[in-house]
Every structure is written in C-alpha cells, then in structure tokens.
C-alpha positions as CSV (number, residue, x, y, z in Angstrom):
1,M,195.8,-46.8,56.5
2,S,197.4,-44.2,59.0
3,L,195.5,-41.4,57.5
4,S,192.3,-43.3,57.7
5,L,192.7,-43.4,61.6
6,F,192.2,-39.5,61.6
7,D,189.1,-39.7,59.1
8,I,186.2,-37.6,60.8
9,K,184.2,-37.0,57.6
10,G,180.5,-37.4,57.8
11,K,180.6,-37.2,61.5
12,N,178.2,-34.7,63.2
13,A,180.1,-32.5,65.9
14,L,178.4,-30.4,68.6
15,V,180.9,-27.8,69.9
16,T,179.3,-25.7,72.8
17,G,180.5,-22.1,72.8
18,S,181.5,-22.2,69.4
19,T,180.6,-18.7,68.0
20,H,184.1,-17.3,68.7
21,G,187.6,-17.9,70.4
22,L,189.2,-21.1,71.1
23,G,185.8,-23.0,70.5
24,M,185.5,-21.7,67.0
25,A,189.1,-22.4,66.3
26,M,188.5,-26.4,67.2
27,A,185.2,-26.5,65.4
28,R,186.9,-24.9,62.4
29,G,189.5,-27.7,62.7
30,L,186.9,-30.5,62.7
31,G,184.8,-28.9,59.9
32,L,188.0,-28.6,57.8
33,A,188.5,-32.2,58.3
34,G,185.0,-33.1,57.1
35,A,182.7,-33.1,60.2
36,T,179.4,-31.1,60.1
37,I,179.5,-28.4,63.0
38,I,176.7,-28.0,65.0
39,V,177.4,-24.3,66.5
40,N,176.2,-23.3,70.0
41,G,175.9,-20.1,71.6
42,N,173.6,-18.2,74.1
43,S,174.1,-14.6,73.9
44,S,172.3,-14.0,70.8
45,Q,170.8,-15.8,67.6
46,D,172.5,-13.1,65.5
47,K,175.9,-13.9,66.9
48,I,175.2,-17.7,66.0
49,D,174.1,-16.7,62.6
50,K,177.3,-14.7,61.9
51,A,179.3,-17.7,63.1
52,V,177.6,-20.0,60.8
53,A,178.1,-17.8,57.9
54,Q,181.9,-17.6,58.6
55,Y,182.1,-21.2,58.7
56,K,180.2,-21.7,55.5
57,R,182.4,-19.2,53.8
58,E,185.4,-21.3,54.7
59,G,183.7,-24.5,53.1
60,I,182.4,-26.0,56.4
61,N,179.0,-27.4,56.7
62,A,177.5,-25.7,59.8
63,V,174.3,-25.2,61.5
64,G,173.4,-23.2,64.7
65,Y,171.4,-23.5,67.7
66,K,170.9,-21.2,70.6
67,F,170.7,-22.4,74.1
68,N,172.0,-22.3,77.5
69,V,174.0,-25.1,78.3
70,A,173.6,-24.6,82.0
71,N,169.8,-24.8,81.7
72,E,168.7,-28.8,81.5
73,D,165.0,-28.0,79.9
74,E,166.8,-26.1,77.1
75,V,169.4,-28.7,76.6
76,I,167.0,-31.3,76.3
77,A,164.8,-29.4,73.8
78,A,168.0,-28.5,71.8
79,I,169.4,-31.9,71.6
80,S,166.0,-33.2,70.4
81,K,165.8,-30.8,67.8
82,I,169.4,-31.4,66.6
83,Q,168.8,-35.0,66.5
84,E,165.6,-34.6,64.5
85,E,167.0,-31.9,61.9
86,V,170.8,-33.0,61.6
87,G,171.2,-36.5,62.9
88,Q,173.1,-38.3,65.7
89,I,175.7,-36.7,67.6
90,D,179.0,-38.4,67.1
91,I,181.4,-35.8,68.5
92,L,180.6,-33.7,71.6
93,I,183.0,-30.8,72.8
94,N,182.0,-29.2,76.1
95,N,183.7,-25.9,75.3
96,A,181.2,-23.3,76.8
97,G,182.7,-21.6,79.9
98,I,183.2,-18.3,81.7
99,I,185.6,-16.8,84.1
100,K,185.4,-14.1,86.8
101,R,188.7,-12.8,87.9
102,T,187.9,-11.9,91.5
103,P,189.9,-12.9,94.7
104,L,188.2,-15.6,96.7
105,I,187.6,-13.4,99.7
106,E,185.9,-10.6,97.7
107,M,183.8,-12.8,95.5
108,E,180.0,-13.1,95.9
109,V,178.6,-16.6,96.4
110,E,176.3,-16.3,93.5
111,D,179.3,-15.4,91.2
112,F,181.1,-18.4,92.5
113,K,178.1,-20.5,91.5
114,Q,177.7,-19.1,88.5
115,V,181.1,-20.0,87.2
116,I,180.7,-23.7,88.5
117,D,177.3,-24.0,86.8
118,I,178.7,-23.0,83.5
119,D,182.1,-24.4,83.7
120,L,181.3,-27.7,85.5
121,V,177.7,-28.6,85.8
122,S,176.9,-27.7,82.0
123,P,179.6,-30.4,80.7
124,F,177.6,-33.0,82.9
125,I,174.0,-31.6,81.6
126,V,174.9,-31.8,77.9
127,S,176.7,-35.0,78.2
128,K,174.0,-36.5,80.2
129,H,171.6,-35.9,77.3
130,V,173.9,-36.6,74.4
131,V,175.7,-39.7,75.6
132,P,172.5,-42.1,75.5
133,G,172.7,-41.9,71.7
134,M,176.1,-42.9,71.7
135,I,175.6,-45.7,74.0
136,K,172.7,-47.0,71.8
137,R,174.9,-46.8,68.8
138,K,178.0,-48.2,70.6
139,S,180.3,-45.3,69.5
140,G,181.1,-41.6,70.4
141,K,183.5,-39.0,71.4
142,V,183.4,-36.6,74.2
143,I,186.0,-34.0,74.6
144,N,185.8,-31.7,77.8
145,I,187.8,-28.4,77.5
146,C,189.8,-28.4,80.8
147,S,192.6,-25.8,81.5
148,M,196.0,-25.6,83.1
149,M,193.8,-24.4,86.0
150,S,192.9,-28.1,86.1
151,E,196.3,-28.6,87.6
152,L,197.6,-25.2,89.0
153,G,196.0,-22.4,91.1
154,R,196.4,-18.7,90.2
155,N,195.7,-15.5,92.1
156,S,191.9,-14.3,91.5
157,V,190.6,-17.5,89.6
158,G,189.5,-19.7,92.3
159,A,186.2,-20.4,91.1
160,Y,187.5,-21.2,87.4
161,A,190.3,-23.4,88.8
162,A,187.6,-25.2,91.4
163,A,185.6,-25.7,88.3
164,K,188.3,-26.9,85.9
165,G,189.9,-29.3,88.5
166,G,186.5,-30.6,88.8
167,L,186.0,-31.1,85.2
168,K,189.3,-33.1,85.0
169,M,187.8,-35.5,87.6
170,L,184.5,-35.6,85.9
171,T,186.2,-36.5,82.5
172,Q,187.7,-39.5,84.3
173,N,184.5,-40.6,85.8
174,M,182.7,-40.2,82.5
175,A,185.5,-42.5,81.1
176,T,185.2,-44.8,83.8
177,E,181.2,-45.3,83.2
178,W,181.1,-45.0,79.4
179,A,184.3,-46.8,78.2
180,K,182.4,-50.0,77.8
181,H,180.0,-48.7,75.6
182,N,182.9,-47.7,73.2
183,I,182.7,-44.2,74.1
184,Q,186.0,-42.2,74.6
185,V,185.8,-39.2,77.0
186,N,189.1,-37.1,77.2
187,G,190.0,-33.5,77.9
188,I,191.9,-30.6,76.3
189,G,193.7,-28.2,78.4
190,P,194.7,-25.1,76.5
191,G,197.5,-23.0,77.4
192,Y,197.8,-19.2,76.8
193,F,196.5,-18.4,73.2
194,A,196.5,-15.4,70.9
195,T,192.8,-14.4,70.6
196,S,191.0,-11.1,70.2
197,Q,190.5,-11.3,74.0
198,T,194.2,-11.4,74.9
199,A,195.2,-8.8,72.2
200,P,195.3,-5.8,74.5
201,I,198.1,-7.7,76.8
202,R,200.0,-9.2,73.9
203,V,202.4,-6.4,73.3
204,D,205.9,-5.9,74.0
205,G,206.5,-4.6,77.5
206,H,203.4,-5.5,79.1
207,P,204.2,-7.5,82.3
208,F,201.8,-10.3,81.5
209,N,202.9,-10.8,77.9
210,D,206.5,-11.0,79.0
211,F,205.5,-13.4,81.8
212,I,203.8,-15.8,79.2
213,I,206.7,-15.6,76.8
214,N,209.3,-16.1,79.5
215,R,207.2,-18.8,81.5
216,T,206.6,-20.9,78.3
217,P,209.3,-23.2,76.8
218,A,208.1,-22.6,73.2
219,A,208.5,-18.9,74.2
220,K,205.4,-17.6,72.5
221,W,201.6,-17.5,72.8
222,G,199.7,-20.6,71.1
223,D,197.8,-20.0,67.7
224,P,194.3,-20.9,68.3
225,D,194.5,-23.3,65.3
226,D,197.2,-25.3,67.4
227,L,194.3,-26.8,69.2
228,A,192.9,-28.2,65.8
229,G,195.0,-31.4,65.8
230,A,194.3,-32.3,69.3
231,A,190.6,-32.1,68.7
232,I,190.9,-34.1,65.6
233,F,192.7,-36.7,67.4
234,L,190.4,-37.0,70.1
235,S,187.4,-37.1,67.8
236,S,188.8,-40.0,65.4
237,K,189.4,-43.5,65.3
238,A,193.1,-42.7,66.1
239,S,192.1,-42.3,70.1
240,D,189.9,-45.5,70.3
241,F,192.0,-46.7,73.2
242,V,192.6,-43.3,74.8
243,N,190.3,-42.7,77.7
244,G,190.1,-40.4,80.8
245,Q,193.0,-38.4,79.6
246,V,193.7,-34.5,79.4
247,V,195.9,-33.3,76.6
248,Y,197.7,-30.2,77.4
249,V,198.2,-27.9,74.5
250,D,200.3,-25.2,76.4
251,G,203.8,-25.0,74.5
252,G,205.1,-27.0,77.4
253,I,204.2,-24.7,80.5
254,L,203.4,-27.6,82.7
255,A,206.2,-29.5,81.8
256,T,208.7,-27.1,83.7
257,I,208.9,-25.2,86.9
258,G,210.3,-22.3,84.8
259,K,213.9,-20.8,84.3
260,P,215.7,-18.6,86.6
261,S,215.6,-15.1,85.7
262,N,219.3,-14.8,84.9
263,E,218.8,-17.5,82.2
264,D,218.5,-16.7,78.4
C-alpha cells in the first residue's frame, strides 16, 4: 500500500531542459521509476538525440522534442505534437532556466529580460498549454524548479533571484487556481550540487568550495541524484494533498544562519 503511493509507472513526464544537469537527474529518477520521459532542449537536435540515447541505455523509455520554452508558438506546436505522438502529459517539470552573473547596476536591460523570460515566463507558457489536458482529465502534477534564490538574495544574480522569487509565487497561484481540478502544483528548490558546471570550483582550497562545505549543515555538495526522491514524491499519489509548496533540497542551508568561524 505505501509503495503504491509512489507508483508512477506508465505516466508521461515532460521535463524541460532535461538534456543535462539537474534536469536530467530528475528526469532519470522519474524514468527509472517507470515514467516515460519527454526530453526537451533548445540548443540543438543533436544534444537532444544524445540525451535520449543516454536515457535509453539506462533502460528508460524516452523521446525528445526541440522547442524554445519561452516562445509560445513553438510551445503550442510541440505540446500538440507530443499529445499526438506520445499521449497525455501527466507530469510537467518546468526546469529550463538560465543565469547571468552580472551586478544589477552593470546589467543590460535585455539580459535582465531574457532571464525573466526563460526562468519565469516560460513556466507560465508551458503550463498554460499543458494544464488544460490535466483539467479535462481531473488529474495532473506540475513541478516548478525554484531555487534557494526564491528565498535569499546573492551578489550578481539579481535577475535570477527576481525570476525564482516570482516562480515561487507563480507556483502558489497555480495551485490556488488549479487545485479544484485535482492538479497539484509544487516546487523544488535545489541547493548547491556537484555537476559538470560546478566541477572547476569543487576543489579543496577554492574559496567558494570552502564556503559551501562550511555553510551547508550536511557539509557537502549535493549529488544530483538526491533530487530524484523529491521529484518522484511530487509526481506521485503520495503528494495528492500537497499543493503550493516548495521543497528545498539543500542539505539544510536554509535552515540555519550558519556557524561561527571558530566553530568546527
């Protein structure tokens, strides 16, 4: 009985930005749990094809679609094609995102708008065109990938923090509007993870590596696979009465103000 609550076998999951990184880690978790993964990316068809091949090597049923999540026309065409070729979308993970590390006073307005468009507007666009099918079926799961920057500021990531803070509130409002249709909308807020992008700074003696180790109660970087459990929970029947929440998978960073420098 308890295990059946987490059963997602036979479900179709669209994960935007799932050709690499944390998006791929979450999609892999859902795929290994039995869901069909609908891979999305926008950089190149070759990258999507390679990601699909990687999923399949791991025994995951996966298909790929290239489209720009911030372009409504492309999203409409892609969702229609997915529904025709794959079937209904049961689970949507709005993961695609970018970050531009520029102090606000130096940031170009167009760069600020681009971050907002991809990190905040695109989850609205994709959800807008996926959720009607969920409403019709009276069932669905939407997971927006938020951030610790949904709660905290940090130097040089003002546009990203503005988008992720907005995404937290968008998540709550989606839940407010769609809960009556038996659709659960929640978020996942990743902490700092050991990915290929962070590899250059995850070395002993690097100031940021030392900062993360000392700032995180778990005293380590997260493993991308650590996100799979939260993704499965929020995609399954186990979370049917969980709505409008953000689950922070951060090793405890947001739980504490940190430790004094003279503390072990």
